[in-house]
N, C-alpha and C positions, 0 to 999 in steps of 0.2 A: 771515326771513319776518315780515311785520307781523302785529299782532294781528287786523286786519281780514281779511287773507288766511287766517289760521289758522282764525278763526271761520267764514268762508265755506266753507273746505274741509271743516271738520267738519260743517257743516249739509248740504252736498252728500252727504258720505259717509253721514250718518244717513238722509237722504231715500232714497238709493240702497238702503240696507239695509232700510228700511221697505217700499220698493217691492218688493224681493225677497220679503220676508216675506208681503206681501199677495198677490203673485203665487202663491206656494206655497200660501197658505191657500185661494185660489180654485180650486186644482186639484181639491180634494175630499178626502174622508176616507180614501181608500185609500193607504196608505203605499207608498213605492217598494220594488220587489223586482227586482233585476237590471236596473234601468233602463238601465244603461250598455250592456247587450247587446241589449235589446229596444226601447228607446224612442229611441235616437239615430238617427233616420232623416232623410234629406234631403228637405225639402219643396220640390218643383219649382214649385208654384203654390198660391196661397192666395186664396180668395174668401170673400165673405159673412162678413167679420170673423173668418176662421179656421175657420168651420163647414165649408167645403168645402176639401179639400186633395188635391193630387196628390203622391204619395210616390214617390221614386226607388226603383225595384225592378230588380235585376239578378240573373238566375238564377245566374250563375257565382259571384257573391259571396254571395247570400242563400240558396242551396241548397248548392252545391258547397263554398263556403268555410265554411259554418256546420255542415255535417254531416260526421261521420266516415264514414258510408256514405250517399251522397245519397238522400234521401227515406225512409231506413230508420232511421237512428240519428244523432241530433244529438251534437255534441261534449259531453263531460262537464260543462264549465263552464256550460252552459246549463240544467242541471237541478239540483234539490236534492231528494233522495229522502226526506228525513225526513217529508214530508207523507204518505207512504204509511201511516204508522201510524194515520192518521185515516180510512183508506179501507176501505170494506166493501161487498160485494155483498149486495143485498137483493131480495126480492120483496114488494112492498107490496100490501096489500089495501085498495083505495081505494073504499069503499062498493060492494063487489062486483066492482070492476074490479081485476084483478091485473096489476101492472106491474113488470118487472125493471128495477132501477136500480143504479148504483154511487153510493154516497153518500160524500162526503169532508167530514168535519167532524162536530161534535156534532149529533145529531138535533133537540134541543130548544133554544129560546132563542137562535137565531142572530141576529146583528145584521142580516144580510141573506141572501138566497138567490139563487144563480145556477143556472139550469137550461139545459143545452145540448142542442140537438136535432141529431142527425147527419143526413146525407143518405142517398140510396139505397145499399143494400148495407152500411150500417153497423149497429152496435149499441152497447150501453152501453160497450164496451171502447174505442171510438174516442175518446170525449171524456175519457178518463183515461190515454191512452197517453203516458207521460212522454217518449219519445224521438222519436216521429214528429212531423211538422209543426214541425220546428225547435225542439222543446221548449216550444212555446207553451201546450200544455195543462198541462204541469207548472207553468209560471208562473201560469196561471189558478188552478190548485188552491192554490198557495202564496199568491197574492194574496187569495184568498177566505178560506181558513182562517186565515192570518196576521192578518187584520183582523176576526176573530170571526164570519165568515160560514160558510155551508154550500153545497156544490156537489153538484148531481145530474146524472148522465149516464144518462138512461133509454134503454132499447131501444124504439124506435118500430117497431111491426110493420106499420103501414100509414099512408100519407100522405093519408088521407081522413077522413071524419067520425068513424070509430072512433078513429083516432090522435089527432085533435083532442080527443075526449072524454077519452081517457086522460091527455093532458097537462093539460087543464083540471082534472081531478081531482087531479093532482100539484101544480098551482099552489095549489089550495085547501088541500091537505094541508100544503104547505110554509108557507103563510100562517098556518095555524092553529098549527103546531108552533113557529113563531117569534113567536107572539102579535101577529100583524099587522104585523110589520116588512117592509121592502121585498123584493119578489120580482122578479127580472129574468129574462126569457126571451131566449135567444140561439139563432137558427136558422141552420144552414149548408146551402147548396145546396138540394136538394129538400126538406129540412126546413123551408124557407121556407113551404111549403104549410101546415105546422102553425101557423106564426106567422100566416098569413093567416086560418086558421080561428079561432084564438084571438082575433084582432082583431075578429071579428064576435060573439064570445060575451060578452054583457053581464056575466055573473057572473064569468067568468075575468078580464075587464078590470078589474073592481072590486078584484081581488086582486093586480094587477100594478103595478109601479112604472115599468117601461120595457121596451123591446125592442131587440134588435140583430139585423140581417139581414146575413149574411156570404155573398156570392156567391149570393144567393137569387133566385127568380123575381120579376119585377116585378109589382106589384099596382096597376093603374091606378086602382082605386077605393078605395085605402087612405085617402084623405082623407075618404071618406064613412063609414068604419068606426066602430064603437063605441069602439075604441081612440083614434081621432083625435078623436072628440067629447069624450073625457075628457082630450085633449091630453097623453097620455103620451109621453115623449120616445122618439125612434127614432134609432138609429145604424146607418147603412149603411156597409158596406165591400165593395169590388168590385175585381176584376182588370180592367185596361184592355183586355186581349186575351181575356177570357172568351168561349169559343166555345159555351158552354151557354146562358147567359143574358147577353145583351148589356149592357154597362155603360151604354150610352146610354139603354136602356129603364129601367133602375133609377134612373139620374140624373134622368130625366124625372119619376119619382115624387117624388124629393127636391125637385126644383124646384117642383113644385106645392105641396108642403107648405111650403117655404121662402117662397114668395110669400104665403102666408097667415100668415106670422110664427110658424110652428110650431116647437117645440123639436126640432130635428133636426140631424144632422151626416152628412157624406158623405166617406169616405176612399177615394180611387181609387189603386190601385197600378199605376203606369204599366208597360205591357207584361206585367203579371201575368196568370196564367191562372185557371182556375176555382177551383183550390184555394188560390191565393195568400192570400186574406184570412184563412183559418184559420191559416196559417203566420205571417203578418206582422202581423196586427192588434195594436195596442197595447192589451192588455186593461186596463191601469191607466187609460188615457185613457177607454176605453169605460165602465168601471164608474163612474169619477168623474163622467162626464157624466150617465149615467142616474140615479145616486143623488142628484145635486145639482140637477138641472133641476126647476124648480117645476111 
C-alpha cells in the first residue's frame, strides 16, 4: 500500500469516526438504555428530514413475541427493577389541591422532570407498571432516573378544567423543586385533553419545556395555543389503525405545525391500534428531541 493510499484511508476513517461522534452528540443528553430492545425499529417511510416516520409494527412480533403473557407481562429481559428503590407513592398538597402521584427519583434538584398523564379508566399505577405495555414504562423510569431526572405518574380524577388545574399545579411544583430545570408533559389517549388544557394555560406553559401526545385526541387549534406561541416542541405518536382517534386527524395537526416550521415530530406505527404508541414509542428519542429543541 502506498503512503498516499494509507494517508487517504486514514483520513476517511477519521472523518467517519468524527461523523459518528457528531451524530451521537446530536441525539441529545439521554444516554442509551436497552436500545437494542426498544430502539431498533424498521422505518418504512421517512419525510420532513426525518421528522415524520412510519414505523413497521406487527402485533405477532411486537406483542406476542415480546410478552411472556400477551398484554399482561413482558419478558424479563425488557425490564430492570432496580429503579423501584427510587419509587414512592405520595399525596401532594399543591396550594390546597391534593393530588395522588407516584414519584420515581429524588424530589429535589432533578436535571429534568417527566410527567405522564394516563387515559380514561387509569390512575397513577398505569404509568409505573413495569411489565405491561411491553416494559416501556420501566424503560421510561430507568431513562429518567438514570439521567438524573424525576418521573411523576399522577392520578387524574377528571379530564376537564379541574384535572387541568391539578396538573398545572404539579407542573409548577416540579419546576420549583428542580430550580427551574426542564419539565416535560406526556399525555396518552384521553389524557390528551389535559395536554390541550395545559397548552392554553399561560402560567403552565411558562414552566414547560415540551409536550408529547400519544394516541391522543386531535386539537385543530393547537397552532393558536399559548404553547404554540412559545414554540415549545411537540412530539406526536399514533397508531395507523387507531379506531378511537383517527391518525389522519392528528397528522393534520402535525402538518399545520410543520408548515409553519414548528419544532415537531410525528411517529406513525403502521397498523397499530389505540394503545400501540404507549407500548412502542421510543422514549429516549422523545426525551432527547424535547430536551434539545430550541
